[in-house]
C-alpha positions, 0 to 999 in steps of 0.5 A: 482608775481606782483598781489598779493597786499594783505591787510597785504602789506598795513600795510607794507607801514604804517610801512616802511614810520614810520620806514623810511625804503626807500628800503622797501617802494620803492619796496611796492610802485613798486608792488602796482603800477604794480598791479593798472596799470595792473589791469586798462589795464585788466579793458580797454580790457574788456570795449574795448571787451563789447563796440565792442560786443555790436555794433555788436550785436546791428547792427545785431538786428537793421538790423533784425529789419529794415527788419521786418519792411519793411515786414509790419508785425503788431507785430514788427511795434508796432500795436499789435493785440489782440483778446479779444473775446476768 
């Protein structure tokens, strides 16, 4: 499988380089490139979906806040009233 690149394989890359086993070196480098590319695409996709969700949630929160400000609530407009006589 493409995503199974373990620490032991770093040693295999070094060994293939030292012994000049170019066929094995090519296979290991291709496996590493495949794993790295797959993880980078997954990371980019997750970042895209997180930013999209953040925009949707932020837009809904902003619309709700604007509606509250229009109603003139003291709590949502930043003027909080505290009863200190209790």
